[in-house]
C-alpha positions as CSV (number, residue, x, y, z in Angstrom):
1,M,17.7,45.8,35.9
2,D,20.1,43.7,38.0
3,A,23.7,43.0,36.8
4,F,23.0,39.3,36.0
5,S,19.9,40.1,34.0
6,D,21.9,42.7,32.0
7,L,24.7,40.2,31.2
8,I,22.4,37.3,30.2
9,R,19.7,39.2,28.3
10,R,21.5,38.7,25.0
11,V,22.2,35.0,25.6
12,R,19.1,33.6,24.0
13,A,18.4,30.3,22.3
14,H,17.1,30.6,18.8
15,G,16.5,27.4,16.9
16,S,19.5,26.2,18.9
17,L,18.4,22.7,20.0
18,F,21.0,20.2,18.8
19,G,18.8,17.4,19.7
20,S,17.5,14.8,22.2
21,S,19.6,11.6,21.9
22,T,18.7,8.2,23.3
23,L,22.0,6.3,23.4
24,T,23.1,2.7,24.1
25,P,26.7,1.9,24.8
26,P,29.2,2.3,23.4
27,W,28.9,5.9,22.0
28,A,31.0,9.0,21.5
29,L,29.3,12.1,20.2
30,H,31.8,14.8,19.3
31,F,30.2,18.3,19.4
32,V,32.3,20.2,16.9
33,D,30.5,23.5,16.6
34,G,32.4,25.1,19.4
35,A,29.4,27.2,20.5
36,P,30.1,29.9,23.0
37,L,27.8,28.1,25.5
38,T,26.4,24.6,25.3
39,L,24.0,23.2,27.8
40,C,23.8,19.4,28.3
41,T,21.4,17.7,30.6
42,V,20.7,13.9,31.1
43,L,17.2,12.8,31.6
44,G,18.1,9.2,32.2
45,G,21.3,7.1,32.4
46,D,24.7,8.7,32.6
47,G,27.8,9.5,30.6
48,W,30.9,11.6,30.5
49,I,31.6,15.0,29.2
50,V,35.2,15.1,27.8
51,P,36.2,18.7,27.1
52,E,39.0,19.6,24.7
53,Q,40.9,20.8,27.7
54,G,40.5,19.7,31.3
55,P,39.4,16.5,33.0
56,P,36.3,14.4,32.1
57,V,33.1,15.3,34.0
58,L,30.6,12.6,34.9
59,L,27.0,13.5,34.1
60,R,24.3,11.5,35.9
61,A,20.5,11.6,35.5
62,G,19.1,15.0,36.4
63,Q,22.4,16.7,36.2
64,T,23.4,19.5,33.9
65,V,26.7,20.8,32.6
66,V,27.4,24.0,30.7
67,V,30.4,23.9,28.4
68,R,32.1,27.2,27.4
69,G,33.5,27.4,23.9
70,P,35.2,27.8,21.6
71,G,36.7,24.5,22.4
72,T,34.8,21.3,21.3
73,F,33.8,18.5,23.6
74,T,32.7,14.8,23.4
75,F,29.9,13.0,25.3
76,V,30.9,9.3,25.8
77,D,29.5,6.3,27.6
78,E,32.8,5.9,29.5
79,V,36.2,7.4,29.4
80,G,38.3,5.5,26.9
81,T,35.2,4.2,25.1
82,S,35.7,1.9,22.1
83,A,33.2,3.9,20.1
84,E,34.4,5.9,17.1
85,P,33.6,9.6,17.6
86,V,30.7,10.9,15.6
87,A,30.9,14.6,14.7
88,C,27.7,16.3,15.8
89,G,26.3,19.7,15.2
90,E,23.0,21.4,14.5
91,F,22.2,19.1,11.6
92,C,23.8,15.9,12.8
93,A,21.8,12.8,12.1
94,T,23.1,9.4,13.1
95,P,20.1,7.1,13.7
96,E,22.1,3.9,13.2
97,L,24.1,4.5,16.5
98,G,21.8,2.6,18.9
99,G,18.9,4.9,18.4
100,T,20.8,8.2,18.4
101,R,18.7,11.0,17.0
102,H,19.8,14.5,16.2
103,R,17.7,17.2,14.6
104,L,15.7,20.2,15.6
105,G,12.9,18.6,17.8
106,W,11.2,15.4,16.9
107,H,9.6,12.2,18.1
108,D,9.7,9.0,16.1
109,D,6.4,7.1,16.2
110,G,6.8,3.9,18.2
111,D,9.8,5.1,20.1
112,A,9.8,5.3,23.9
113,P,9.3,8.9,25.1
114,C,12.4,10.7,26.2
115,G,13.2,9.9,29.8
116,S,11.8,6.3,29.5
117,A,14.4,4.7,27.3
118,A,15.4,1.1,27.5
119,P,17.4,-0.1,30.5
120,G,21.1,0.9,30.1
121,A,20.3,3.7,27.7
122,T,21.1,7.3,28.3
123,T,18.9,10.2,27.2
124,L,20.7,13.5,26.5
125,I,19.3,16.9,25.7
126,V,21.7,19.4,24.2
127,G,21.2,23.1,23.4
128,A,23.7,25.6,22.1
129,Y,23.7,29.4,22.6
130,P,25.1,31.9,20.2
131,V,26.8,34.7,22.3
132,R,27.9,37.9,20.6
133,G,29.1,41.2,22.0
134,E,30.9,42.5,25.0
135,I,28.0,42.5,27.3
136,S,27.5,38.8,27.1
137,R,31.3,38.3,27.1
138,R,31.4,39.6,30.7
139,L,29.2,36.7,31.7
140,L,31.4,34.2,29.8
141,D,34.5,35.5,31.5
142,A,32.9,34.6,34.9
143,L,32.4,30.9,33.9
144,P,34.9,28.0,33.9
145,G,35.4,25.8,30.9
146,V,32.9,23.2,32.2
147,L,30.5,23.7,35.1
148,R,28.2,21.0,36.5
149,V,25.0,21.4,38.6
150,G,23.4,18.4,40.3
151,A,19.8,17.4,40.5
152,G,17.6,18.9,43.2
153,G,18.0,22.5,42.3
154,T,15.7,25.1,40.7
155,S,16.1,23.6,37.3
156,D,14.3,20.3,38.1
157,A,10.9,21.7,37.2
158,V,12.3,22.9,33.8
159,L,13.7,19.4,33.1
160,E,10.2,17.9,33.4
161,H,8.9,20.4,30.8
162,L,11.8,19.7,28.5
163,A,11.3,15.9,28.7
164,A,7.6,16.3,27.9
165,E,8.2,18.8,25.0
166,V,10.9,16.8,23.2
167,A,8.7,13.7,23.2
168,V,6.2,15.1,20.8
169,D,6.1,16.9,17.5
170,T,3.7,19.9,17.8
171,P,3.4,23.3,16.1
172,G,5.5,25.9,17.8
173,Q,7.7,23.2,19.4
174,Q,11.0,25.0,18.6
175,V,9.8,28.2,20.2
176,V,8.8,26.4,23.3
177,L,12.1,24.5,23.4
178,D,14.1,27.7,23.0
179,R,12.4,29.4,25.9
180,L,12.7,26.3,28.1
181,L,16.4,26.2,27.3
182,D,16.7,29.9,28.2
183,W,15.0,29.1,31.5
184,M,17.2,26.1,32.1
185,L,20.4,28.1,31.5
186,V,19.4,30.8,33.9
187,C,18.4,28.3,36.6
188,T,21.7,26.4,36.1
189,L,23.9,29.4,36.3
190,R,22.1,30.7,39.4
191,D,22.4,27.3,41.1
192,W,26.1,27.2,40.2
193,F,26.9,30.7,41.4
194,D,25.0,29.9,44.7
195,R,26.6,26.5,45.3
196,P,28.1,25.9,48.7
197,G,31.8,26.7,48.7
198,G,31.6,28.3,45.3
199,E,33.5,31.4,44.2
200,P,31.0,33.4,42.1
201,P,32.1,36.7,40.5
202,R,32.1,39.6,43.0
203,W,29.2,41.4,41.3
204,W,27.0,38.3,41.9
205,A,27.4,38.3,45.7
206,A,27.3,42.1,45.8
207,Q,23.8,42.1,44.3
208,R,22.5,40.7,47.6
209,D,23.9,43.5,49.7
210,P,21.0,46.0,50.6
211,V,23.1,49.0,49.8
212,V,25.5,47.8,47.0
213,G,22.8,45.8,45.4
214,D,20.6,48.9,45.1
215,A,23.5,50.9,43.7
216,L,24.3,48.2,41.1
217,R,20.6,48.1,40.0
218,L,20.6,51.9,39.6
219,L,23.8,51.9,37.6
220,H,22.5,49.2,35.3
221,A,19.0,50.7,35.0
222,E,20.3,54.2,34.2
223,P,23.8,54.0,32.9
224,A,23.6,57.3,31.1
225,A,22.5,59.3,34.1
226,P,25.0,61.9,35.4
227,W,26.0,59.8,38.4
228,T,28.2,61.0,41.2
229,V,29.1,59.1,44.4
230,G,26.9,61.6,46.2
231,S,23.9,61.2,44.0
232,L,24.2,57.4,44.1
233,A,24.5,57.5,47.9
234,D,21.4,59.7,48.1
235,R,19.4,57.2,46.1
236,T,20.6,54.3,48.2
237,G,20.0,56.1,51.5
238,V,23.5,56.1,52.9
239,S,26.5,58.5,53.2
240,R,29.0,58.9,50.4
241,S,31.8,57.3,52.5
242,T,29.6,54.3,53.4
243,L,28.6,53.6,49.8
244,A,32.2,54.1,48.5
245,K,33.7,51.7,51.1
246,R,31.0,49.0,50.8
247,F,31.0,49.1,47.0
248,A,34.7,48.8,46.8
249,D,34.9,46.1,49.4
250,L,32.2,44.0,47.7
251,V,32.7,44.7,44.0
252,G,36.4,45.3,44.0
253,E,36.4,48.8,42.6
254,P,34.9,52.2,43.3
255,P,31.3,52.9,42.0
256,L,32.3,55.4,39.3
257,T,35.1,53.1,38.0
258,Y,32.6,50.3,37.7
259,L,30.2,52.7,35.9
260,T,32.8,53.7,33.5
261,R,33.7,50.2,32.6
262,W,30.1,49.2,32.2
263,R,29.5,52.3,30.0
264,M,32.4,51.3,27.8
265,T,31.0,47.7,27.6
266,L,27.7,49.1,26.4
267,A,29.5,51.5,24.0
268,A,31.5,48.6,22.6
269,D,28.4,46.8,21.5
270,L,26.7,50.0,20.3
271,L,29.6,50.7,18.1
272,T,29.4,47.4,16.3
273,D,25.6,46.9,16.5
274,R,24.7,50.2,15.0
275,E,26.7,50.4,11.8
276,T,25.5,53.9,11.1
277,A,25.9,55.4,14.6
278,T,28.5,58.1,15.0
279,V,30.9,58.2,17.9
280,A,29.0,61.3,19.2
281,Q,25.7,59.4,19.2
282,V,27.2,56.4,21.1
283,A,28.8,58.8,23.5
284,R,25.5,60.4,24.3
285,A,23.8,57.0,24.6
286,V,26.2,56.1,27.5
287,G,26.2,59.4,29.3
288,Y,28.9,61.5,27.7
289,T,28.0,65.0,26.3
290,D,31.6,65.4,25.1
291,A,32.6,62.9,22.3
292,F,36.3,63.7,23.0
293,A,36.0,62.7,26.7
294,F,34.1,59.6,25.7
295,S,36.8,58.6,23.1
296,A,39.6,59.1,25.7
297,A,37.7,57.0,28.3
298,F,37.0,54.3,25.7
299,K,40.7,54.1,24.5
300,R,41.9,54.1,28.1
301,T,39.6,51.1,28.9
302,R,39.7,49.2,25.6
303,G,43.1,50.1,24.3
304,V,41.9,51.4,21.0
305,S,39.7,54.3,19.8
306,P,36.0,53.9,19.2
307,S,36.4,54.2,15.5
308,V,39.0,51.4,15.4
309,W,36.8,49.2,17.6
310,A,33.8,49.7,15.3
311,A,35.9,48.8,12.3
312,R,36.9,45.5,13.8
313,G,33.3,44.3,14.1
314,L,31.6,42.1,16.6
315,D,34.7,40.0,17.5
316,P,37.5,42.6,18.2
317,V,41.0,41.5,18.8
318,P,41.8,41.5,22.6
319,T,44.1,44.3,23.7
320,A,46.5,44.8,26.5
321,A,43.9,46.8,28.3
322,G,41.8,43.6,28.7
323,R,38.0,43.6,29.2
324,P,35.9,44.6,32.1
């Protein structure tokens, strides 16, 4: 398991399609749900994403943006549009706005298929992602408020499938759309991390190093193993000193420090996901035979004891210790 796969595996669409909207100017769709991640892609035409904070972002045909919550955002035909904002969420339905359609997957008989709207119209597909837990939060922390990826990347093939799927009503459509949106999100984030001149998180670039990448995959595949720098170096085929230096240079911290922080991230989710799990059981699940040592490490990393963290639930209050 690579680091990116580990972080994104809980970010899954599930009945999350806001809708496919064919819009004619002027329009202003205000997405009020504040989803942790919202993906917007234009099949035809163009428009502007106006986030709650930050400058407007132009979105042209074939381009995709990902907006990070909890702030809301608006999709408009032009900055300063004369249109009155329409609040949109999962069950928004405003067919009177120039052909705007919002619901969970549909096609109106007699309408032009998505992607072949009337001249001057814009076709938008929007999907939102629920994101819970500390594992996925590490991915969110690596993203800006709004990121845009242009056409011509790895997501182009997914766009063709999305355009075809939203144009028809067929059994199992929502399942197909969910998986296509997952695929689209992964492709979009990979393209954004790999963009020329970009500044991806250090763990992203480190995955490509033949030594550090192997070490990261081992730590994520076997987080509970009794790792030492020596055993990790043996598995990656280099000396301890070589591994320690390359890992710290590329990732920004020593291998065992990274492992401890990752174990505490896993433990944070286990403490809230498993309501009946004891601290000792969670400790063993992340590689600690001593619950007291685990509790000390958890409090040092998270700022509170495991029992206090578990009592707070899935959305703990940030602490001075911060998050990994």
